[in-house]
C-alpha positions in Angstrom: 0.0 0.0 -0.1 1.3 3.3 -1.2 2.3 6.2 1.7 -0.5 8.6 0.3 -3.4 5.4 0.1 -1.7 4.6 3.9 -2.8 8.3 5.1 -6.0 8.3 3.0 -7.6 5.0 5.4 -6.0 6.2 8.2 -7.8 9.1 8.5 -11.0 7.9 7.1 -10.8 5.2 10.0 -10.0 8.8 12.5 -12.4 10.8 11.4 -15.1 7.3 11.7 -14.2 7.3 15.2 -14.5 10.8 16.4 -18.5 10.5 14.3 -18.5 7.5 17.4 -17.5 9.9 19.7 -19.9 12.9 19.0 -22.9 9.8 18.8 -22.4 8.7 22.5 -21.4 11.9 23.7 -25.0 12.8 22.3 -26.4 9.7 24.0 -28.1 9.1 20.6 -25.3 6.0 19.2 -28.3 4.1 17.8 -26.7 0.3 16.1 -27.9 0.9 13.0 -26.5 4.6 13.1 -23.3 3.3 14.3 -23.0 0.4 11.3 -23.8 3.5 8.8 -20.5 4.8 10.0 -18.7 1.8 9.8 -19.9 0.4 7.0 -21.6 2.4 4.8 -19.7 1.3 1.5 -20.4 -2.2 1.9 -23.5 -3.5 1.5 -22.3 -7.3 2.9 -24.0 -7.5 6.5 -21.8 -10.2 7.8 -18.6 -8.0 6.9 -20.2 -5.1 8.4 -20.0 -6.5 11.9 -16.6 -7.9 11.0 -15.2 -3.9 10.0 -17.4 -3.0 13.1 -15.9 -5.4 15.4 -12.4 -5.0 14.4 -12.5 -0.6 14.8 -14.7 -1.9 18.5 -11.7 -4.3 19.2 -9.1 -1.1 18.6 -10.7 0.9 21.0 -11.4 -1.4 23.2 -6.7 -1.4 23.7 -7.2 2.0 24.5 -9.1 1.3 27.3 -12.9 2.0 26.1 -15.3 -0.6 26.6 -18.8 0.5 24.3 -21.7 -2.0 25.7 -25.0 -2.6 23.3 -28.3 -2.2 24.6 -32.1 -2.2 22.9 -30.1 -1.6 19.7 -28.2 1.2 21.5 -24.4 1.9 21.9 -23.0 3.0 25.6 -20.1 3.3 27.4 -19.3 4.4 30.9 -15.6 5.4 29.9 -16.1 7.9 27.3 -12.3 9.7 27.0 -12.9 13.9 28.6 -14.4 12.8 31.8 -15.4 15.5 34.6 -14.9 15.2 38.0 -18.6 14.7 39.8 -17.5 14.2 44.0 -20.3 12.6 45.9 -22.2 15.4 47.0 -22.6 16.0 42.9 -23.6 12.7 42.3 -26.7 13.1 45.1 -27.4 16.0 43.7 -27.6 14.7 39.8 -29.5 12.0 41.8 -31.9 13.6 43.8 -33.0 15.7 40.2 -33.0 12.3 38.1 -35.6 10.7 41.3 -37.6 14.4 41.6 -38.2 13.6 37.4 -39.9 10.8 37.5 -42.5 12.2 39.5 -43.2 15.1 36.8 -46.1 14.2 34.5 -45.0 13.9 31.4 -44.0 17.4 30.6 -41.1 19.8 27.7 -40.1 20.6 31.9 -39.7 16.4 32.8 -37.6 16.1 29.0 -35.6 18.8 29.6 -34.3 17.4 33.6 -33.7 13.9 32.1 -31.9 15.1 29.1 -29.8 17.6 31.6 -29.1 14.3 33.7 -28.2 11.6 30.2 -25.7 14.8 28.9 -24.0 14.6 32.7 -23.9 10.7 32.3 -21.9 10.6 29.2 -19.6 12.6 31.6 -19.1 10.2 34.2 -15.5 8.3 34.4 -16.0 5.2 35.0 -15.7 4.9 38.6 -18.5 7.8 39.2 -21.3 5.8 37.4 -20.1 2.7 39.5 -20.7 5.2 42.4 -24.1 7.0 41.2 -25.3 3.2 40.8 -24.6 2.5 43.9 -26.1 5.8 45.3 -29.2 5.6 43.2 -29.9 1.6 44.2 -29.6 2.9 47.8 -31.9 5.4 47.8 -34.8 4.6 50.1 -36.0 7.8 49.8 -39.9 9.2 49.3 -40.0 11.7 46.2 -43.6 10.9 44.8 -44.9 14.2 46.9 -42.9 16.3 44.7 -45.9 17.7 42.7 -47.7 14.6 43.2 -50.8 16.2 43.6 -50.8 19.2 41.3 -50.1 15.9 37.8 -53.4 16.4 36.7 -53.7 20.7 37.1 -50.1 20.5 35.6 -50.9 18.0 32.3 -54.0 20.9 31.7 -51.9 23.8 31.8 -49.3 22.0 29.3 -52.1 21.5 27.4 -53.2 24.8 26.9 -49.2 25.7 26.3 -49.2 23.9 23.3 -52.2 23.9 21.6 -52.4 27.6 19.4 -55.4 29.3 20.6 -55.2 31.9 23.3 -57.3 31.6 26.7 -60.1 33.3 29.0 -58.3 33.0 32.7 -60.1 33.0 36.0 -57.4 33.0 38.5 -57.4 34.3 41.9 -54.9 36.7 43.8 -55.3 38.1 47.1 -58.5 36.3 47.4 -60.6 38.0 44.6 -60.9 37.1 41.2 -59.4 37.6 38.5 -60.1 37.4 34.9 -57.6 38.1 31.6 -57.4 37.6 27.8 -53.6 35.5 27.6 -51.6 32.8 25.6 -50.6 29.8 27.8 -46.9 29.9 27.7 -45.2 27.0 29.6 -45.7 25.4 33.5 -42.5 26.4 35.7 -41.6 25.3 38.9 -40.2 26.6 42.5 -39.7 24.1 45.5 -43.3 23.1 46.2 -45.3 24.8 43.5 -45.8 24.8 39.8 -46.6 27.6 38.0 -49.0 28.3 35.0 -47.0 31.2 32.4 -49.1 33.6 31.2 -48.9 36.6 28.6 -51.1 39.4 29.3 -51.9 40.8 25.5 -53.7 44.0 26.9 -51.6 44.5 29.1 -48.3 43.2 27.3 -47.6 41.5 30.8 -45.9 38.1 31.5 -47.2 36.9 34.5 -47.2 33.5 36.5 -50.0 31.9 38.0 -50.1 29.5 41.0 -52.3 26.5 39.2 -53.9 25.7 42.8 -55.3 29.4 42.1 -56.7 29.3 38.9 -60.4 29.2 38.6 -61.6 28.0 35.3 -59.7 28.2 31.7 -61.2 27.9 28.9 -60.4 28.7 24.9 -60.4 31.7 22.9 -61.7 31.3 19.1 -58.8 33.2 18.3 -54.9 32.0 17.3 -52.1 33.1 19.3 -50.2 35.5 18.0 -46.4 34.9 17.6 -44.9 38.4 16.9 -46.7 39.8 20.6 -43.8 41.6 22.7 -43.9 41.4 26.3 -43.6 44.7 28.5 -40.0 46.5 28.3 -38.6 47.2 31.5 -36.0 50.0 31.8 -34.2 50.0 35.5 -31.9 52.2 36.5 -28.8 50.6 39.0 -26.5 52.6 41.7 -23.7 52.3 44.2 -22.5 49.0 44.6 -24.7 47.2 42.0 -23.0 49.2 39.4 -20.3 46.8 39.7 -21.8 44.1 41.7 -24.9 43.0 39.3 -25.0 40.6 37.8 -27.6 40.3 34.2 -30.2 38.0 34.1 -30.7 36.3 30.5 -33.2 38.4 29.5 -31.7 41.3 30.0 -29.0 43.8 29.0 -26.5 47.0 29.7 -28.3 49.8 27.3 -25.8 52.8 28.8 -23.0 53.2 31.0 -22.8 55.8 33.4 -19.6 56.1 36.1 -21.7 56.5 38.9 -24.9 54.4 37.5 -25.9 51.8 35.1 -29.0 51.7 33.0 -31.1 47.9 32.1 -32.8 47.0 29.4 -34.8 43.4 30.5 -37.7 42.0 28.5 -39.7 38.7 29.8 -39.8 38.5 33.2 -42.9 38.1 35.0 -44.1 41.4 36.3 -44.3 40.5 40.1 -41.3 38.6 40.5 -39.1 41.0 38.5 -40.8 44.2 41.1 -40.5 42.0 44.1 -36.2 41.4 42.9 -36.3 45.6 41.9 -37.7 46.8 45.2 -34.7 45.0 47.7 -32.3 47.2 45.9 -34.1 50.0 47.8 -32.7 53.1 46.6 -30.4 52.0 44.0 -32.6 51.1 41.9 -35.3 53.5 39.7 -37.6 52.4 37.6 -37.4 54.7 34.4 -40.1 53.2 31.9 -42.4 51.7 31.9 -44.2 54.6 33.9 -47.1 52.9 35.5 -44.9 50.6 36.5 -42.7 53.0 37.9 -46.0 53.8 40.0 -47.0 50.4 41.2 -43.3 50.0 43.1 -44.3 52.8 44.1 -47.1 51.3 46.1 -46.0 48.8 46.7 -43.0 50.8 48.6 -45.9 52.4 50.7 -47.8 49.3 51.2 -44.5 48.3 52.8 -43.7 51.3 54.8 -47.9 50.8 56.7 -46.5 47.0 58.0 -44.1 49.4 60.4 -46.3 52.0 61.1 
């Protein structure tokens, strides 16, 4: 074999190995896809298996073992692993166990995807330790959202469907009715919320699912061009250098003694509760009605100390 052909064959083999590693790291190494990588030009099924086994045996020489289960390859000792201590593994296990008790939803799928991704970065010892933690975990995680399952599934359906909704919910013991778009279900430690976009107010709001009184479809479809309220606020003092931008924020202006932040897409109630903690170092510049609303919140708080 000439040196040129040898280099071509060598390079081709390296590319195939890298493509396999890519599938393994994505936790998506399906048997048919792996066969296609190593034997795409070989029509004979028996020769395909021979070629695949040659590559798998080569990987074993370098200490990498692959397992096949349910027509899918996995490995417990991929290269480029991360370091996970015992507390890390316990936290990942808790995340996995809680997800099992969530209703079928985008949130559950996202958590499971995160856990699967983290596991691809485990070393062989981490896999063994994680399996022991999981097998010996006798905690009952079923209390997480279990009593809310039907309500969460109902809200998820309204979110996935392409229609606006009429929603009546309790706020401070009073029924409020609004027309809105259901966006997603979000969670905190013990509660589930339906995140909505209030069409008239152009405001995002989280509604505790337990506070929903009535919900129904409207005869009009969601408008993907609807934009939530943009809030502009100024931070002063220590916050000029200490403030960390949220994913939905950007710095609009930077002065020596202050910065101007533009926020879009955060639920307004949550934003106001956050900004009020900054006391005199924070001023809402616009919209004006939100500034008035924050002043009312401050006055209500002061009344508690009269």
